[in-house]
MMTF fields as JSON, N, C-alpha, C and O atoms, coordinates in Angstrom:
{
  "mmtfVersion": "1.0.0",
  "mmtfProducer": "UNKNOWN",
  "numBonds": 239,
  "numAtoms": 240,
  "numGroups": 60,
  "numChains": 1,
  "numModels": 1,
  "chainsPerModel": [1],
  "groupsPerChain": [60],
  "chainIdList": ["A"],
  "bondAtomList": [4, 2, 8, 6, 12, 10, 16, 14, 20, 18, 24, 22, 28, 26, 32, 30, 36, 34, 40, 38, 44, 42, 48, 46, 52, 50, 56, 54, 60, 58, 64, 62, 68, 66, 72, 70, 76, 74, 80, 78, 84, 82, 88, 86, 92, 90, 96, 94, 100, 98, 104, 102, 108, 106, 112, 110, 116, 114, 120, 118, 124, 122, 128, 126, 132, 130, 136, 134, 140, 138, 144, 142, 148, 146, 152, 150, 156, 154, 160, 158, 164, 162, 168, 166, 172, 170, 176, 174, 180, 178, 184, 182, 188, 186, 192, 190, 196, 194, 200, 198, 204, 202, 208, 206, 212, 210, 216, 214, 220, 218, 224, 222, 228, 226, 232, 230, 236, 234],
  "bondOrderList": [1, 1, 1, 1, 1, 1, 1, 1, 1, 1, 1, 1, 1, 1, 1, 1, 1, 1, 1, 1, 1, 1, 1, 1, 1, 1, 1, 1, 1, 1, 1, 1, 1, 1, 1, 1, 1, 1, 1, 1, 1, 1, 1, 1, 1, 1, 1, 1, 1, 1, 1, 1, 1, 1, 1, 1, 1, 1, 1],
  "groupList": [{"groupName": "MET", "atomNameList": ["N", "CA", "C", "O"], "elementList": ["N", "C", "C", "O"], "formalChargeList": [0, 0, 0, 0], "bondAtomList": [1, 0, 2, 1, 3, 2], "bondOrderList": [1, 1, 2], "singleLetterCode": "M", "chemCompType": "L-PEPTIDE LINKING"}, {"groupName": "SER", "atomNameList": ["N", "CA", "C", "O"], "elementList": ["N", "C", "C", "O"], "formalChargeList": [0, 0, 0, 0], "bondAtomList": [1, 0, 2, 1, 3, 2], "bondOrderList": [1, 1, 2], "singleLetterCode": "S", "chemCompType": "L-PEPTIDE LINKING"}, {"groupName": "GLU", "atomNameList": ["N", "CA", "C", "O"], "elementList": ["N", "C", "C", "O"], "formalChargeList": [0, 0, 0, 0], "bondAtomList": [1, 0, 2, 1, 3, 2], "bondOrderList": [1, 1, 2], "singleLetterCode": "E", "chemCompType": "L-PEPTIDE LINKING"}, {"groupName": "ARG", "atomNameList": ["N", "CA", "C", "O"], "elementList": ["N", "C", "C", "O"], "formalChargeList": [0, 0, 0, 0], "bondAtomList": [1, 0, 2, 1, 3, 2], "bondOrderList": [1, 1, 2], "singleLetterCode": "R", "chemCompType": "L-PEPTIDE LINKING"}, {"groupName": "ALA", "atomNameList": ["N", "CA", "C", "O"], "elementList": ["N", "C", "C", "O"], "formalChargeList": [0, 0, 0, 0], "bondAtomList": [1, 0, 2, 1, 3, 2], "bondOrderList": [1, 1, 2], "singleLetterCode": "A", "chemCompType": "L-PEPTIDE LINKING"}, {"groupName": "PRO", "atomNameList": ["N", "CA", "C", "O"], "elementList": ["N", "C", "C", "O"], "formalChargeList": [0, 0, 0, 0], "bondAtomList": [1, 0, 2, 1, 3, 2], "bondOrderList": [1, 1, 2], "singleLetterCode": "P", "chemCompType": "L-PEPTIDE LINKING"}, {"groupName": "PHE", "atomNameList": ["N", "CA", "C", "O"], "elementList": ["N", "C", "C", "O"], "formalChargeList": [0, 0, 0, 0], "bondAtomList": [1, 0, 2, 1, 3, 2], "bondOrderList": [1, 1, 2], "singleLetterCode": "F", "chemCompType": "L-PEPTIDE LINKING"}, {"groupName": "CYS", "atomNameList": ["N", "CA", "C", "O"], "elementList": ["N", "C", "C", "O"], "formalChargeList": [0, 0, 0, 0], "bondAtomList": [1, 0, 2, 1, 3, 2], "bondOrderList": [1, 1, 2], "singleLetterCode": "C", "chemCompType": "L-PEPTIDE LINKING"}, {"groupName": "TYR", "atomNameList": ["N", "CA", "C", "O"], "elementList": ["N", "C", "C", "O"], "formalChargeList": [0, 0, 0, 0], "bondAtomList": [1, 0, 2, 1, 3, 2], "bondOrderList": [1, 1, 2], "singleLetterCode": "Y", "chemCompType": "L-PEPTIDE LINKING"}, {"groupName": "GLY", "atomNameList": ["N", "CA", "C", "O"], "elementList": ["N", "C", "C", "O"], "formalChargeList": [0, 0, 0, 0], "bondAtomList": [1, 0, 2, 1, 3, 2], "bondOrderList": [1, 1, 2], "singleLetterCode": "G", "chemCompType": "PEPTIDE LINKING"}, {"groupName": "ASP", "atomNameList": ["N", "CA", "C", "O"], "elementList": ["N", "C", "C", "O"], "formalChargeList": [0, 0, 0, 0], "bondAtomList": [1, 0, 2, 1, 3, 2], "bondOrderList": [1, 1, 2], "singleLetterCode": "D", "chemCompType": "L-PEPTIDE LINKING"}, {"groupName": "LEU", "atomNameList": ["N", "CA", "C", "O"], "elementList": ["N", "C", "C", "O"], "formalChargeList": [0, 0, 0, 0], "bondAtomList": [1, 0, 2, 1, 3, 2], "bondOrderList": [1, 1, 2], "singleLetterCode": "L", "chemCompType": "L-PEPTIDE LINKING"}, {"groupName": "HIS", "atomNameList": ["N", "CA", "C", "O"], "elementList": ["N", "C", "C", "O"], "formalChargeList": [0, 0, 0, 0], "bondAtomList": [1, 0, 2, 1, 3, 2], "bondOrderList": [1, 1, 2], "singleLetterCode": "H", "chemCompType": "L-PEPTIDE LINKING"}, {"groupName": "TRP", "atomNameList": ["N", "CA", "C", "O"], "elementList": ["N", "C", "C", "O"], "formalChargeList": [0, 0, 0, 0], "bondAtomList": [1, 0, 2, 1, 3, 2], "bondOrderList": [1, 1, 2], "singleLetterCode": "W", "chemCompType": "L-PEPTIDE LINKING"}, {"groupName": "GLN", "atomNameList": ["N", "CA", "C", "O"], "elementList": ["N", "C", "C", "O"], "formalChargeList": [0, 0, 0, 0], "bondAtomList": [1, 0, 2, 1, 3, 2], "bondOrderList": [1, 1, 2], "singleLetterCode": "Q", "chemCompType": "L-PEPTIDE LINKING"}, {"groupName": "LYS", "atomNameList": ["N", "CA", "C", "O"], "elementList": ["N", "C", "C", "O"], "formalChargeList": [0, 0, 0, 0], "bondAtomList": [1, 0, 2, 1, 3, 2], "bondOrderList": [1, 1, 2], "singleLetterCode": "K", "chemCompType": "L-PEPTIDE LINKING"}, {"groupName": "THR", "atomNameList": ["N", "CA", "C", "O"], "elementList": ["N", "C", "C", "O"], "formalChargeList": [0, 0, 0, 0], "bondAtomList": [1, 0, 2, 1, 3, 2], "bondOrderList": [1, 1, 2], "singleLetterCode": "T", "chemCompType": "L-PEPTIDE LINKING"}, {"groupName": "VAL", "atomNameList": ["N", "CA", "C", "O"], "elementList": ["N", "C", "C", "O"], "formalChargeList": [0, 0, 0, 0], "bondAtomList": [1, 0, 2, 1, 3, 2], "bondOrderList": [1, 1, 2], "singleLetterCode": "V", "chemCompType": "L-PEPTIDE LINKING"}],
  "groupTypeList": [0, 1, 2, 3, 4, 4, 5, 6, 6, 7, 5, 8, 7, 9, 10, 2, 10, 11, 3, 5, 1, 2, 4, 9, 12, 9, 4, 13, 2, 7, 12, 9, 7, 3, 3, 4, 6, 14, 11, 15, 6, 11, 9, 11, 11, 1, 5, 16, 17, 12, 9, 9, 16, 1, 12, 2, 14, 12, 3, 10],
  "groupIdList": [1, 2, 3, 4, 5, 6, 7, 8, 9, 10, 11, 12, 13, 14, 15, 16, 17, 18, 19, 20, 21, 22, 23, 24, 25, 26, 27, 28, 29, 30, 31, 32, 33, 34, 35, 36, 37, 38, 39, 40, 41, 42, 43, 44, 45, 46, 47, 48, 49, 50, 51, 52, 53, 54, 55, 56, 57, 58, 59, 60],
  "secStructList": [7, 7, 7, 7, 7, 7, 7, 1, 1, 7, 6, 6, 6, 7, 7, 7, 7, 3, 3, 3, 7, 6, 6, 1, 6, 6, 3, 3, 3, 3, 6, 6, 6, 7, 7, 3, 3, 3, 7, 7, 7, 7, 7, 7, 7, 7, 6, 6, 7, 1, 6, 6, 1, 7, 7, 7, 7, 7, 7, 7],
  "xCoordList": [-44.128, -45.115, -46.209, -45.938, -47.393, -48.47, -49.467, -50.4, -49.278, -50.179, -49.937, -48.789, -51.003, -50.825, -50.735, -51.396, -49.917, -49.791, -51.018, -51.454, -51.553, -52.763, -52.427, -51.654, -53.009, -52.837, -53.602, -54.603, -53.133, -53.785, -54.905, -55.826, -54.833, -55.855, -55.943, -55.025, -57.044, -57.277, -56.365, -56.3, -55.663, -54.794, -55.568, -54.975, -56.875, -57.686, -58.38, -58.355, -59.004, -59.784, -59.262, -59.681, -58.354, -57.798, -58.634, -58.246, -59.767, -60.634, -59.937, -59.095, -60.292, -59.687, -60.604, -60.26, -61.762, -62.713, -62.353, -63.045, -61.267, -60.782, -61.042, -60.982, -61.331, -61.554, -60.885, -60.859, -60.338, -59.743, -60.79, -61.953, -60.373, -61.279, -61.085, -60.004, -62.129, -62.045, -61.442, -61.334, -61.045, -60.509, -59.115, -58.657, -58.436, -57.119, -56.174, -56.529, -54.963, -53.946, -53.593, -53.304, -53.614, -53.263, -54.384, -54.171, -55.574, -56.711, -57.507, -57.775, -57.874, -58.6, -59.78, -59.777, -60.784, -61.967, -62.093, -61.979, -62.327, -62.584, -64.092, -64.727, -64.647, -66.089, -66.455, -67.625, -65.443, -65.694, -65.99, -66.979, -65.113, -65.291, -65.722, -65.91, -65.877, -66.358, -65.38, -65.797, -64.084, -63.071, -62.408, -62.338, -61.927, -61.141, -59.754, -59.607, -58.742, -57.371, -56.549, -56.975, -55.357, -54.491, -53.091, -52.57, -52.487, -51.125, -50.219, -50.602, -49.015, -48.086, -46.678, -46.212, -46.01, -44.63, -43.737, -43.803, -42.904, -42.055, -40.664, -40.035, -40.174, -38.849, -38.131, -38.694, -36.892, -36.078, -35.202, -34.727, -34.995, -34.126, -32.686, -32.41, -31.786, -30.371, -30.062, -30.728, -29.074, -28.742, -28.321, -28.369, -27.911, -27.474, -28.606, -28.416, -29.782, -30.917, -31.694, -32.014, -31.994, -32.749, -33.98, -34.023, -34.959, -36.211, -36.083, -36.922, -35.047, -34.909, -34.219, -33.986, -33.882, -33.181, -31.931, -31.893, -30.935, -29.706, -29.828, -30.277, -29.435, -29.495, -28.177, -28.049, -27.198, -25.916, -25.971, -26.565, -25.35, -25.266, -23.882, -22.875, -23.842, -22.565, -22.14, -22.924, -20.901, -20.368, -19.287, -18.506, -19.248, -18.214, -16.981, -16.007],
  "yCoordList": [30.569, 30.936, 29.867, 28.728, 30.203, 29.215, 29.447, 28.664, 30.509, 30.798, 29.835, 29.531, 29.356, 28.489, 29.339, 30.37, 28.894, 29.587, 29.259, 28.109, 30.253, 30.073, 30.087, 30.93, 29.152, 29.206, 30.4, 30.824, 30.936, 32.096, 31.71, 32.495, 30.487, 30.052, 28.533, 27.845, 28.027, 26.585, 25.988, 26.523, 24.894, 24.282, 23.586, 23.204, 23.421, 22.743, 23.716, 23.531, 24.765, 25.664, 27.098, 27.896, 27.439, 28.776, 29.782, 30.945, 29.361, 30.258, 30.679, 29.95, 31.852, 32.363, 32.233, 32.713, 31.592, 31.429, 30.171, 29.157, 30.245, 29.113, 29.347, 30.473, 28.256, 28.317, 27.118, 26.032, 27.309, 26.163, 25.085, 25.383, 23.837, 22.716, 22.16, 22.262, 21.582, 20.941, 19.547, 18.852, 19.122, 17.778, 17.602, 16.472, 18.702, 18.573, 19.675, 20.563, 19.607, 20.62, 20.655, 19.616, 21.822, 21.983, 21.654, 21.655, 21.373, 21.021, 22.276, 23.115, 22.388, 23.551, 23.114, 22.022, 23.968, 23.738, 24.87, 26.039, 24.535, 25.537, 25.6, 24.604, 26.767, 26.91, 27.304, 27.525, 27.389, 27.62, 26.31, 26.199, 25.31, 24.027, 22.908, 21.765, 23.248, 22.309, 21.167, 20.085, 21.384, 20.371, 20.674, 21.822, 19.615, 19.743, 19.195, 18.207, 19.846, 19.399, 19.707, 20.453, 19.116, 19.302, 19.687, 19.121, 20.643, 21.073, 20.525, 20.457, 20.137, 19.571, 20.069, 19.985, 20.582, 21.016, 19.786, 19.051, 19.553, 18.369, 18.61, 17.675, 19.827, 20.139, 21.096, 21.571, 21.373, 22.285, 21.506, 20.416, 22.067, 21.446, 21.833, 22.901, 20.977, 21.277, 22.379, 22.457, 23.23, 24.307, 23.8, 24.56, 22.538, 22.005, 21.365, 21.025, 21.191, 20.576, 21.658, 22.7, 21.412, 22.367, 21.68, 21.384, 21.427, 20.828, 19.383, 18.885, 18.701, 17.285, 16.996, 15.83, 18.019, 17.8, 18.652, 19.723, 18.197, 18.95, 19.96, 19.62, 21.189, 22.227, 22.361, 23.174, 21.558, 21.596, 20.705, 19.627, 21.164, 20.345, 19.731, 20.42, 18.44, 17.743, 17.629, 17.239, 17.97, 17.855, 16.797, 16.662, 16.048, 15.008, 15.574, 14.851],
  "zCoordList": [-9.992, -10.985, -11.031, -11.41, -10.665, -10.665, -11.788, -11.963, -12.542, -13.651, -14.804, -15.127, -15.423, -16.59, -17.847, -17.968, -18.766, -20.047, -20.893, -20.952, -21.527, -22.322, -23.813, -24.268, -24.575, -26.026, -26.582, -26.005, -27.692, -28.301, -29.253, -29.481, -29.817, -30.766, -30.768, -30.321, -31.27, -31.362, -32.438, -33.545, -32.14, -33.145, -34.273, -35.282, -34.111, -35.129, -36.078, -37.295, -35.509, -36.363, -36.378, -37.217, -35.462, -35.418, -34.639, -34.524, -34.107, -33.342, -32.045, -31.52, -31.539, -30.314, -29.099, -28.018, -29.256, -28.152, -27.36, -27.447, -26.587, -25.804, -24.324, -23.831, -23.634, -22.189, -21.543, -22.122, -20.333, -19.624, -19.396, -19.125, -19.508, -19.299, -17.895, -17.316, -17.368, -16.059, -16.161, -15.151, -17.365, -17.576, -16.973, -16.804, -16.648, -16.031, -16.445, -17.219, -15.918, -16.181, -17.666, -18.26, -18.253, -19.662, -20.629, -21.842, -20.117, -20.98, -21.326, -20.467, -22.588, -23.1, -23.947, -24.515, -24.027, -24.859, -25.857, -25.49, -27.113, -28.143, -28.351, -28.699, -28.134, -28.309, -29.734, -30.045, -30.597, -32.014, -32.738, -33.462, -32.533, -33.225, -32.267, -32.684, -30.98, -29.953, -29.698, -29.283, -29.937, -29.651, -28.309, -27.87, -27.68, -26.457, -26.757, -27.476, -26.2, -26.432, -25.196, -24.315, -25.149, -24.0, -24.459, -25.42, -23.776, -24.055, -22.965, -21.797, -23.359, -22.386, -22.683, -23.819, -21.676, -21.8, -21.707, -20.722, -22.716, -22.749, -22.187, -21.692, -22.25, -21.737, -22.658, -23.644, -22.332, -23.126, -24.088, -23.77, -25.256, -26.252, -25.991, -25.446, -26.373, -26.292, -27.304, -28.337, -27.037, -27.985, -29.361, -30.327, -29.476, -30.769, -31.563, -32.731, -30.957, -31.645, -32.39, -31.819, -33.657, -34.489, -35.054, -36.248, -34.243, -34.714, -35.148, -35.899, -34.69, -34.991, -36.307, -36.626, -37.085, -38.348, -38.371, -37.766, -39.047, -39.158, -40.287, -41.382, -40.03, -41.05, -41.794, -42.709, -41.396, -42.093, -43.313, -43.291, -44.365, -45.587, -45.641, -45.476, -45.872, -45.948, -47.403, -48.268, -47.652, -49.025, -49.055, -48.113, -50.145, -50.301, -50.937, -51.148]
}
């Protein structure tokens, strides 16, 4: 798979007028708020990780 995943909206202003940037892989430009940003895949989470916090409540 060589296609890059595209964001649906700008993380800053919510506009959908996004275009790939020539700044590099994962770089995008928002033509609504004129910001540039980059997305990066960090990896897969373990099945036991829930957003970095435990959802279990401990009782004494």
